[in-house]
VEXGUKOL-83554 format. One record per residue (C-alpha): x, y, z; residue number from 1; residue in three letters. Coordinates in Angstrom, 1 decimal. Layout:
N
DODO        X        Y        Z   num   residuo
DODO        X        Y        Z   NUM       Ala
...
This chain:
66
DODO        X        Y        Z   num   residuo
DODO     -2.6     -5.8     -8.9     1       Met
DODO     -3.7     -2.3     -8.6     2       Lys
DODO     -0.2      0.2     -8.3     3       Lys
DODO     -0.1      3.9     -7.2     4       Thr
DODO      1.2      6.8     -8.6     5       Asn
DODO      3.7      7.9     -5.3     6       Ser
DODO      6.8      9.3     -7.6     7       Gly
DODO      8.6      6.0     -6.3     8       Phe
DODO      8.3      2.9     -8.5     9       Ala
DODO      8.5     -0.8     -7.4    10       Val
DODO     10.9     -1.8     -9.6    11       Thr
DODO     13.2      0.5     -8.3    12       Thr
DODO     13.3     -1.0     -5.2    13       His
DODO     15.2     -4.3     -6.6    14       Phe
DODO     17.6     -2.4     -8.7    15       Gln
DODO     21.1     -3.4     -7.8    16       Asp
DODO     19.9     -6.0     -6.1    17       Lys
DODO     20.3    -10.1     -6.3    18       Asp
DODO     17.9    -11.8     -8.0    19       Glu
DODO     16.7    -14.0     -5.3    20       Ile
DODO     15.3    -10.6     -3.6    21       Val
DODO     12.4     -9.9     -6.2    22       Arg
DODO     11.6    -14.1     -6.4    23       Glu
DODO     10.8    -13.6     -2.5    24       Ile
DODO      8.9    -10.2     -3.1    25       Tyr
DODO      7.1    -12.2     -6.1    26       Asp
DODO      6.3    -14.9     -4.1    27       Arg
DODO      4.9    -12.8     -1.1    28       Leu
DODO      2.5    -11.0     -3.3    29       Leu
DODO      1.5    -14.3     -4.9    30       Ser
DODO      0.4    -15.6     -1.4    31       Arg
DODO     -1.3    -12.3     -0.2    32       Val
DODO     -3.1    -12.1     -3.2    33       Glu
DODO     -5.0    -15.1     -2.5    34       Gln
DODO     -6.6    -13.2      0.0    35       Cys
DODO     -7.9    -10.4     -1.7    36       Gly
DODO     -7.1     -7.8     -4.1    37       Pro
DODO     -3.4     -5.8     -3.2    38       Val
DODO     -2.5     -2.6     -3.9    39       Ile
DODO      1.7     -1.8     -4.2    40       Glu
DODO      1.9      1.6     -2.6    41       Glu
DODO      6.0      2.0     -3.2    42       Pro
DODO      7.5      4.6     -0.9    43       Lys
DODO     10.9      6.1     -0.9    44       Lys
DODO     12.7      3.1      1.1    45       Thr
DODO      9.7      0.7      1.4    46       Ser
DODO      6.8     -0.9     -0.5    47       Ile
DODO      2.9     -0.7      1.4    48       His
DODO      0.8     -3.3      0.6    49       Leu
DODO     -3.0     -2.0      1.0    50       Val
DODO     -6.3     -3.5      0.9    51       Asn
DODO     -8.5     -0.8      2.1    52       Arg
DODO     -5.9      0.4      4.7    53       Thr
DODO     -1.8     -0.8      4.8    54       Ala
DODO     -1.3     -4.1      6.0    55       Phe
DODO      2.0     -5.0      5.4    56       Ala
DODO      5.5     -3.1      4.4    57       Gly
DODO      8.3     -4.4      2.7    58       Val
DODO     12.0     -2.8      2.9    59       Ala
DODO     14.2     -4.4      0.3    60       Thr
DODO     17.8     -5.5      0.7    61       Arg
DODO     20.4     -6.1     -1.3    62       Lys
DODO     21.1     -9.7     -0.7    63       Ala
DODO     19.6    -12.9      1.7    64       Val
DODO     21.4    -12.9      4.7    65       Ser
DODO     22.4    -16.3      5.6    66       Thr
């Protein structure tokens, strides 16, 4: 997995969040990487997943709602 330097970090999207939020993201990323290489592009409010072009955006929440 390659990460870009946009001034934002993936890890900051998970600060002060429930642990399950990161676990869900890691599972999603693992599944997506089975289709090919993925670049994580952290933005101010989301994380874009890219392979040639952006194909998904992940916005983290503080907790998982039930």
